[in-house]
N, C-alpha and C positions, 0 to 999 in steps of 0.2 A: 138192684138186687135187695130184697127185704133183709132187715137186720132184726135179730131177736136176742134179748137177754135170757140166759138159761142158767139155772142153778144146777150145774153138773160139772164134773171134771172133763176137760177137753184136751185131746192130744192128737197130733197129726198121725194119719194112717191107722186110725181106730174107727170103730163104729159104736154109736150110742143110740139109745131110744130117746125120743123127744119127751120132754116133760109135758104134763097135761096142758099147761098154759100155752107153750109154743105149738104143740099139736093142734090145739083149738084154733089159734090165730092163723097159722100158716096153712094147715090142711083143711080145716073146716070153714074158716072165713074166707081165706084167699084162694081156696080150691087148688092148692099145689098138687102137682102130679109127680110120679117117680121120674127122676132125671133132672128135676129143677134144682136150682142152687139158691143158697141163702148165706148170710153171714151170722155167726153166733159169737157171743162174747159172754164171759161169766164174771166180769168185774175184777179178775185177777191180773189184768193187763193183756193188751193185744186182742186180736179177733181171729176167727177161723172161718174159712170158706168151706161149706159142706154141700153135699149132694144128697137129695132124698132118694133112698134106695128101696124102701118098702113102706107101703101104706096099708094098714089093716083097718078094721072098723073102729077100733078105739085106741090105736097106737100107730106110731110110725118110727122109722129108723133112718139115720143118715150116716154117710161115710164122711170123715173129716179129711179134707184134701190138703189144705195149706194153712200157714199161720202168718199173720201180719202183726208185727210188734207195735205199730203206731197207736198211741193212746189218744192223740189229738187234744191233749191238755195244754192249758196256757203255760207260759214261762214263769208264772207265779202261782202261789197257792193262796186261796182266800177262804177263811172261815167266816161265813155270814151269820151274824146274830140277828135274827129277824123276829121282832115282836109279832105275835100271831094276830090275824085278822079273820073276819067271818066270810063265809060264802066262797065264791070263786076267786076272790082276790088272793087267797093263800095259795091256791092251785096255780094261779098265774105267776105269782112271785117265784114259786119253786121251779116251775117249768122253765121260765125264761132265765133264771139264775143258772140252772144246770146247762142250758144251751150256751150260756156265756162263760162256762168253764169254772163255776164255783167248786171248791173242793169238798166242803161239808156245810150243812145248814143246821145251826143250833136254834131251835124254837125257843122263844122267850115270852115271859109274862112281864107286864110293867103296870104302872099306875093307871094308864089309860087303855090297857089291853082290853079288847072286846071279848076275849075268850078266856075261860078258866077250865081247862080240861085236866082230868086226872086219868092218865093213860093206863092205870090198872083196870079202869072200867071203860076206857074208850080207845083201846088198842086199834080198833078198826080204822079210826081216823088217821092215826099215825101210819098204819099200813097203806092206807089210800095215798097219803102224801109221798111215801116211799115209792109207791107205784107210779106216781106222777114223775118222779125223778128218773125212774127206770125207763119209762116211755120217752122222756126227753132225750136220754142217752141213745135209745134206739133210733130216734129221728135225726139227731145232730151228728152222730158218729163217734161220740166219746165212748171209751171202752172201760173206764173206771167210774163206777157209779157213786156219786156223793151220798153220804148218809144223812138222812133227815132225823136229827136227834130229838128225843122226847123233851118237852118243854121244862125249863127251869126258870127261876126268878132272875130278873136282870141283875140284881146285886150279886147273886151267887155266881153268875157268869163273869161279872167284872172281877170277882175275887179269885177266879181260877187262872191257871196258866194259859196265857194267850200269846199269839204271835207278836213279834217285835214291833211291827208297824200297826198302829191302832187308829182307825178312823171312825168317827161318828157323824152321820148325816145330821147337820144342825142348821136348818133354814133360819134366815134372818140374823145369823151371826156374822161377825166380821170375816170377810173372805181372806183366807190364808193360802199361800202356795203350798199345799200339803203334799204335792206330788214331786217336789224338787229333790227330796232326799228319801224317797220311798224305797223300801226293800222288797224282796220277792216273797215275803211271808207276811200276810196281811190279815187282820181282824177288822171286819166291817160291820158296824152296828146301825140297824135301821129301826126306827120307832114305829108305833102304830098309827092308825088314823087319829088325828089330833096331836100327834107328835109326842116325843119324850118331854117330860116336865123339866123345868129349869134345874130342879134338884137332881134329876137323873142324869142330865147332861153334865152337871158339875161333878157328880159321882164318877162318871166315866172319865172326865178330865183328870181327876185325882189319881187314876190308875194308868194314865198315859195316853188316853184317847185324845186325838186332835180333832177339833171341830172342822167339818168340811161343808161349806156352803156352796152348792152347785148352782150358780146363776142366781137370778132375781126371783124366780118362781118357786112356789112350794110344791114339791112333787108328792103324789099319792104314795101310800106305803108299798103298793105293789109295783109302782113305776120306779121308785128310788133305787132299788138294787140293780135294775136293768141299766139305768143311766150310769150309775157308779161303776159297775163291772165293765160296761162298754168303754168308759174313759180309762180304766185301769188296763184293759186289753190293749188299747191304742198306745197309752203312755209307756207301758213296760215292754211291749213287743216291737215297737217301731224304732 
């Protein structure tokens, strides 16, 4: 059954008109007909099974039949601080992090960051990345959509209120058993291509971040959050 994120209020035993985005994808692209079913979620928790009741030239309506409260979120929350990268690497990191249950993604700039975006002039890029997160939720079954937050400087993020467990991916550092006393509220810092500088790692250590060296190989910036979140999913839920 297809799943769609919709920016609308949802309630069982009501009828609503589909938004333009859902109408285009379900009716125009997937050629849905009256009587077909889908799942809608609005990011406020849970999901709704709906039936297509009317299709017009430029709009369509559904009846909302039932509600499922399952959000399919992990047993822990993770705020991912991801230094931005260029091209498809950023899309990939966001998509896979969402599939693995990240709570929110804070975009960061750093000394070796490849991008310097000012979102008062480049809101389209931020909207695109939020769309990547929404599409990942549609695919993987999550019903609460992580926010992709406009970029801030790494030091500003380090100076902000962060979760109690703080981990920074730090290749070539001494391997420490960082997961033995981990809590269910985590901040995870991932550097750019080229990594965080020694000064930046030290700055993160000064505010409580623990160096996390995953194995002997240096992971790419888009691979690192996937591996780290996979380990956290296994460690905390098993």
